[in-house]
N, C-alpha and C positions, 0 to 999 in steps of 0.2 A: 504494499500499499504505499504510497507516496501522497504529497501533499503539496501543491505549487499555489502560494498566495505572495504575489508580490508586491513592490512598494505602492507601486502606482495603482492598485486595485483598494488597496488598505494601507493608508500612510504610517498609520500606529503600530508600532509591534505590538503593543498591549492588546489590540484590536485583533493583529493575524494570529496570534497566539490561541485568544479566546476561541476562534471561530475553530481553529485545528483541534483543539480538546474537543469541541461537540462534533466535528466531523470523525474524530475517534471514537467516540461514544455512540455514535451511529453505527460503523463500522463493528465494532467488538457488538453491538446485537446483531447484527446480519453473519456474525462470522462464519459458522456452519457454510453457510450457502457461498461466503466469495473466498473462500481461500482457494478455489482452485484456479482464480482470476490473479493477475498482475493487474491492480487497477491506479491509475493516476488520479486524483480528483485536483481538477485546476481550475481557481477563480477567475476570468476572463475578464468579466464585468466589475466597475466600480461598486464595493458593497461599501453602505455606511455602518455605522455602529448601531443604528438602530435595528438594521436587518439584520444582522448575524444571526438570531433566529429562525428566518423566513429562509435565507442562505442556506444554513445547517438540513430544515425540514427539506428545501428542494433536493439536498445530498441524498434524505433518507429515503425519498420517493424515487431517486432514480436507481439506489441500492438494491430496493424493492425489486423496481422492474428487471434489472440484471440478476436478479435470484429466482425470478417467479414468485416469489412471495406476495399475495396478495391480502395480506394484514392492514 
């Protein structure tokens, strides 16, 4: 699992780390289904501090689609 969150998308390191922690949390929840994949989660758009939860939720949905989990 790899995470790419650049300074242009989130200027503050504390915000990048907060998002990275949230993403790791969702990956752990889907771990049995994603172990067979090499995945890189890359943030391309600018994410505001208020939108960290929404970005993490979007990643959770994408991981669920990848694993075929419909919860």
